[in-house]
Backbone as numpy.savetxt, mean C-alpha at the origin, in Angstrom:
# Nx Ny Nz CAx CAy CAz Cx Cy Cz
-19.07 -16.41 -3.35 -17.93 -16.83 -4.14 -17.53 -15.71 -5.09
-16.24 -15.49 -5.18 -15.73 -14.42 -6.04 -15.74 -14.85 -7.50
-15.96 -13.88 -8.36 -15.88 -14.14 -9.79 -14.41 -14.33 -10.18
-14.20 -14.81 -11.38 -12.83 -15.01 -11.88 -12.10 -13.67 -11.93
-12.78 -12.65 -12.41 -12.15 -11.33 -12.53 -11.82 -10.75 -11.15
-12.75 -10.85 -10.22 -12.51 -10.33 -8.87 -11.34 -11.06 -8.21
-11.26 -12.35 -8.43 -10.15 -13.14 -7.88 -8.83 -12.70 -8.49
-8.81 -12.44 -9.78 -7.60 -11.96 -10.46 -7.15 -10.63 -9.87
-8.08 -9.70 -9.68 -7.76 -8.39 -9.12 -7.22 -8.56 -7.70
-7.91 -9.36 -6.88 -7.48 -9.59 -5.51 -6.06 -10.15 -5.46
-5.81 -11.18 -6.24 -4.50 -11.84 -6.21 -3.40 -10.92 -6.72
-3.66 -10.18 -7.78 -2.66 -9.26 -8.32 -2.34 -8.16 -7.31
-3.38 -7.63 -6.68 -3.15 -6.55 -5.73 -2.41 -7.07 -4.49
-2.71 -8.26 -4.05 -1.97 -8.84 -2.91 -0.49 -9.01 -3.26
-0.23 -9.47 -4.48 1.16 -9.62 -4.91 1.87 -8.26 -4.97
1.15 -7.26 -5.40 1.70 -5.91 -5.44 2.05 -5.42 -4.03
1.14 -5.62 -3.09 1.41 -5.20 -1.72 2.62 -5.93 -1.14
2.76 -7.20 -1.45 3.93 -7.95 -0.98 5.21 -7.38 -1.59
5.16 -7.03 -2.87 6.33 -6.43 -3.51 6.66 -5.08 -2.87
5.64 -4.30 -2.56 5.86 -3.02 -1.89 6.51 -3.21 -0.53
6.04 -4.20 0.19 6.61 -4.47 1.51 8.09 -4.84 1.40
8.42 -5.64 0.40 9.82 -6.00 0.18 10.67 -4.80 -0.19
10.13 -3.94 -1.05 10.84 -2.73 -1.42 11.03 -1.82 -0.20
10.01 -1.74 0.63 10.08 -0.88 1.80 11.18 -1.32 2.76
11.39 -2.61 2.89 12.47 -3.12 3.74 13.81 -2.58 3.25
14.00 -2.62 1.94 15.25 -2.13 1.36 15.36 -0.62 1.54
14.29 0.09 1.24 14.31 1.55 1.37 14.60 1.96 2.81
14.00 1.27 3.76 14.25 1.60 5.17 15.72 1.37 5.52
16.24 0.23 5.10 17.64 -0.07 5.40 18.55 0.99 4.78
18.29 1.35 3.54 19.14 2.33 2.86 19.00 3.73 3.45
17.81 4.08 3.87 17.61 5.43 4.41 18.19 5.58 5.82
18.33 4.48 6.53 18.90 4.55 7.88 20.42 4.67 7.88
21.06 4.34 6.76 22.51 4.41 6.68 22.98 5.85 6.89
23.77 6.05 7.90 24.36 7.37 8.11 23.43 8.40 8.74
22.24 8.00 9.14 21.29 8.96 9.72 20.75 8.45 11.05
21.62 8.14 12.01 21.12 7.62 13.29 20.21 8.61 14.02
20.42 9.89 13.80 19.59 10.90 14.46 18.17 10.96 13.90
17.94 10.36 12.74 16.62 10.35 12.10 15.91 9.00 12.23
16.52 8.10 12.99 16.01 6.74 13.08 14.55 6.68 13.55
14.21 7.43 14.58 12.85 7.38 15.12 11.83 7.86 14.08
12.13 8.98 13.43 11.20 9.49 12.41 11.10 8.55 11.21
12.21 7.99 10.80 12.18 7.05 9.68 11.35 5.82 10.04
11.57 5.29 11.21 10.81 4.11 11.64 9.32 4.44 11.72
8.99 5.62 12.20 7.58 6.04 12.27 7.00 6.13 10.87
7.73 6.74 9.95 7.25 6.89 8.57 7.03 5.52 7.92
7.96 4.61 8.14 7.82 3.29 7.54 6.71 2.48 8.21
6.50 2.69 9.48 5.37 2.03 10.16 4.04 2.53 9.59
3.95 3.83 9.36 2.74 4.38 8.74 2.51 3.73 7.39
3.56 3.59 6.61 3.42 2.99 5.28 2.95 1.54 5.39
3.50 0.78 6.32 3.05 -0.60 6.53 1.56 -0.64 6.85
1.14 0.27 7.71 -0.28 0.33 8.09 -1.16 0.71 6.90
-0.67 1.59 6.05 -1.43 1.98 4.86 -1.59 0.79 3.90
-0.56 -0.04 3.79 -0.67 -1.25 2.96 -1.73 -2.18 3.53
-1.71 -2.35 4.84 -2.70 -3.21 5.49 -4.11 -2.62 5.33
-4.21 -1.33 5.43 -5.49 -0.66 5.25 -6.05 -0.92 3.85
-5.19 -0.81 2.84 -5.65 -1.07 1.47 -6.08 -2.52 1.30
-5.35 -3.44 1.90 -5.72 -4.86 1.80 -7.09 -5.11 2.43
-7.33 -4.51 3.57 -8.63 -4.68 4.23 -9.73 -4.03 3.41
-9.47 -2.87 2.85 -10.46 -2.20 2.01 -10.83 -3.07 0.80
-9.82 -3.63 0.16 -10.10 -4.47 -1.00 -10.93 -5.68 -0.59
-10.56 -6.30 0.49 -11.32 -7.45 0.97 -12.77 -7.06 1.27
-12.95 -5.92 1.87 -14.30 -5.41 2.17 -15.11 -5.26 0.88
-14.51 -4.64 -0.12 -15.23 -4.45 -1.38 -15.54 -5.78 -2.06
-14.62 -6.71 -1.95 -14.82 -8.01 -2.58 -15.91 -8.83 -1.88
-16.02 -8.67 -0.59 -17.00 -9.47 0.17 -18.31 -8.74 0.40
-18.37 -7.49 0.01 -19.58 -6.69 0.24 -20.50 -6.73 -0.98
-20.58 -7.87 -1.62 -21.50 -8.01 -2.74 -21.02 -7.38 -4.03
-19.81 -6.89 -4.04 -19.30 -6.24 -5.24 -18.30 -7.15 -5.95
-18.62 -8.42 -6.00 -17.66 -9.36 -6.58 -17.96 -9.72 -8.03
-19.00 -9.15 -8.59 -19.31 -9.49 -9.98 -18.31 -8.84 -10.94
-18.13 -9.47 -12.07 -17.12 -9.03 -13.03 -17.29 -7.58 -13.46
-18.51 -7.11 -13.61 -18.73 -5.74 -14.06 -18.05 -4.73 -13.15
-18.05 -5.01 -11.88 -17.42 -4.11 -10.92 -15.91 -4.07 -11.10
-15.32 -5.20 -11.43 -13.86 -5.31 -11.46 -13.27 -5.20 -12.85
-14.08 -5.18 -13.89 -13.55 -5.07 -15.25 -12.80 -3.76 -15.49
-13.15 -2.70 -14.76 -12.46 -1.42 -14.93 -11.10 -1.41 -14.26
-10.81 -2.41 -13.46 -9.51 -2.49 -12.77 -8.50 -3.17 -13.69
-8.03 -2.41 -14.66 -7.14 -2.95 -15.68 -5.67 -2.69 -15.37
-5.41 -2.14 -14.20 -4.03 -1.92 -13.76 -4.04 -1.79 -12.24
-2.88 -1.93 -11.66 -2.74 -1.76 -10.22 -3.13 -0.34 -9.83
-2.77 0.63 -10.63 -3.10 2.02 -10.29 -4.62 2.23 -10.26
-5.35 1.53 -11.10 -6.82 1.64 -11.08 -7.40 1.03 -9.81
-6.81 -0.07 -9.36 -7.26 -0.68 -8.10 -6.96 0.28 -6.95
-5.75 0.83 -6.93 -5.37 1.78 -5.89 -6.30 2.99 -5.91
-6.61 3.46 -7.08 -7.51 4.62 -7.21 -8.85 4.34 -6.53
-9.38 3.15 -6.75 -10.66 2.80 -6.13 -10.53 2.72 -4.60
-9.38 2.23 -4.13 -9.17 2.05 -2.70 -8.78 3.34 -1.98
-8.41 4.35 -2.74 -7.99 5.61 -2.12 -8.93 6.75 -2.55
-8.74 7.27 -3.74 -9.57 8.39 -4.19 -11.04 8.00 -4.33
-11.31 6.78 -4.71 -12.68 6.31 -4.90 -13.33 5.76 -3.64
-12.60 5.79 -2.55 -13.11 5.29 -1.29 -14.12 6.29 -0.75
-15.31 5.82 -0.46 -16.39 6.69 -0.04 -16.44 6.82 1.49
-16.99 7.93 1.94 -17.17 8.11 3.38 -18.05 7.01 3.96
-19.04 6.60 3.20 -19.92 5.52 3.68 -19.16 4.20 3.81
-18.22 3.94 2.87 -17.37 2.75 2.98 -16.55 2.82 4.26
-15.96 4.00 4.49 -15.10 4.19 5.66 -15.89 3.97 6.95
-17.06 4.56 7.01 -17.88 4.45 8.22 -18.29 3.00 8.48
-18.76 2.32 7.44 -19.20 0.94 7.59 -18.04 0.04 8.00
-16.92 0.18 7.32 -15.77 -0.69 7.62 -15.21 -0.40 9.01
-15.14 0.86 9.38 -14.63 1.21 10.71 -15.49 0.63 11.82
-16.80 0.61 11.60 -17.72 0.09 12.61 -17.74 -1.44 12.66
-17.52 -2.06 11.51 -17.66 -3.51 11.44 -16.35 -4.28 11.60
-15.22 -3.58 11.52 -13.93 -4.26 11.55 -13.02 -3.56 12.57
-12.87 -4.19 13.72 -12.06 -3.60 14.78 -10.60 -3.41 14.39
-10.05 -4.35 13.64 -8.67 -4.22 13.19 -8.51 -2.99 12.31
-9.44 -2.81 11.39 -9.38 -1.64 10.50 -9.43 -0.35 11.31
-10.33 -0.27 12.27 -10.46 0.92 13.11 -9.16 1.16 13.89
-8.56 0.10 14.41 -7.31 0.23 15.16 -6.17 0.71 14.26
-6.13 0.20 13.04 -5.10 0.63 12.09 -5.26 2.12 11.79
-6.49 2.56 11.54 -6.73 3.97 11.24 -6.32 4.85 12.42
-6.64 4.40 13.62 -6.28 5.15 14.82 -4.76 5.26 14.95
-4.06 4.14 14.72 -2.60 4.17 14.82 -1.99 5.07 13.75
-2.52 5.03 12.53 -2.03 5.92 11.47 -2.17 7.37 11.91
-3.33 7.73 12.41 -3.57 9.11 12.85 -2.61 9.51 13.96
-2.42 8.62 14.92 -1.51 8.92 16.05 -0.08 9.09 15.57
0.37 8.21 14.70 1.75 8.30 14.21 1.96 9.52 13.34
0.99 9.86 12.53 1.10 11.08 11.70 1.22 12.33 12.56
0.57 12.31 13.71 0.60 13.50 14.57 1.98 13.72 15.21
2.79 12.69 15.31 4.12 12.84 15.92 5.25 12.84 14.89
4.94 12.59 13.65 5.98 12.46 12.62 6.50 13.82 12.18
7.82 13.94 12.14 8.47 15.13 11.58 8.88 14.78 10.15
7.94 14.93 9.22 8.21 14.52 7.85 9.26 15.39 7.16
9.44 16.63 7.61 10.45 17.49 7.00 11.85 16.93 7.21
12.06 16.22 8.31 13.36 15.66 8.60 13.70 14.41 7.81
12.78 13.94 6.99 12.99 12.71 6.23 13.55 12.94 4.84
13.51 14.16 4.38 13.91 14.47 3.00 15.33 14.02 2.69
16.28 14.42 3.51 17.69 14.08 3.23 17.95 12.57 3.29
17.51 11.86 4.33 17.77 10.41 4.34 17.13 9.67 3.17
15.92 10.07 2.80 15.26 9.40 1.68 15.91 9.75 0.35
16.37 10.97 0.22 17.07 11.39 -1.01 18.38 10.60 -1.15
19.08 10.44 -0.04 20.31 9.66 -0.06 20.03 8.20 -0.41
18.97 7.67 0.15 18.62 6.27 -0.11 18.33 6.04 -1.59
17.76 7.00 -2.26 17.43 6.88 -3.69 18.68 6.72 -4.57
19.83 7.09 -4.02 21.09 6.94 -4.76 21.83 5.66 -4.41
21.34 4.93 -3.43 21.99 3.70 -2.99 21.77 2.60 -4.04
22.82 1.90 -4.45 22.67 0.85 -5.47 21.66 -0.23 -5.08
21.59 -0.55 -3.80 20.63 -1.57 -3.36 19.19 -1.07 -3.57
18.95 0.20 -3.28 17.61 0.77 -3.47 17.29 0.88 -4.95
18.26 1.25 -5.74 18.05 1.37 -7.19 17.66 0.01 -7.77
18.35 -1.04 -7.36 18.02 -2.39 -7.82 16.63 -2.81 -7.36
16.30 -2.51 -6.11 14.97 -2.85 -5.58 13.89 -2.05 -6.32
14.17 -0.80 -6.62 13.22 0.02 -7.37 12.98 -0.53 -8.76
14.05 -0.99 -9.40 13.91 -1.60 -10.72 13.07 -2.88 -10.64
13.33 -3.68 -9.61 12.60 -4.94 -9.45 11.12 -4.71 -9.22
10.78 -3.72 -8.41 9.36 -3.48 -8.16 8.68 -2.88 -9.39
9.40 -2.08 -10.15 8.84 -1.55 -11.40 8.54 -2.68 -12.38
9.46 -3.62 -12.47 9.26 -4.78 -13.34 8.06 -5.59 -12.88
7.96 -5.80 -11.58 6.83 -6.57 -11.02 5.51 -5.85 -11.28
5.50 -4.55 -11.13 4.28 -3.78 -11.38 3.85 -3.91 -12.84
4.79 -3.85 -13.75 4.45 -4.02 -15.18 3.87 -5.41 -15.44
4.43 -6.44 -14.79 3.91 -7.80 -14.95 2.47 -7.89 -14.43
2.23 -7.33 -13.28 0.88 -7.37 -12.69 -0.11 -6.55 -13.53
0.34 -5.43 -14.04 -0.52 -4.63 -14.93 -0.88 -5.41 -16.19
0.08 -6.16 -16.73 -0.21 -6.99 -17.91 -1.26 -8.02 -17.59
-1.16 -8.66 -16.42 -2.16 -9.65 -16.02 -3.55 -9.03 -15.92
-3.62 -7.83 -15.37 -4.92 -7.18 -15.17 -5.49 -6.60 -16.47
-4.63 -6.35 -17.44 -5.11 -5.75 -18.69 -5.75 -6.77 -19.63
-5.59 -8.05 -19.32 -6.15 -9.10 -20.18 -7.65 -9.21 -20.05
């Protein structure tokens, strides 16, 4: 059973990932406007991002169920960025090896990320993404996700 603090971290991070997914839908739509020749690369880039969100969710679940559910472990997660830091920069090779061997979905996601990265022309994405950042729909979505992130950070800081 998860502690109260671990449950709070899990729920806040899940809400954050959902907000990111919603923002990504808008960003993808805005970046595709006027760039039909970049559609394949944009779709590949956004698919990679979706997989990275799923990867983080699986990593968090792994940490929560791997005996690390006591409050002391999660008290340092006082913001979404601290949770992300643990799931990315703080992710250990031993965590990766164990999770890859024990979770077929995780291993498949990692394989797909690697395959998609190998075919992605990321240099060709600069202009469509720059244009999307000026789109009013993207600006509104960016503001909404920033607001949501601040709300989730407030919850985790308590």
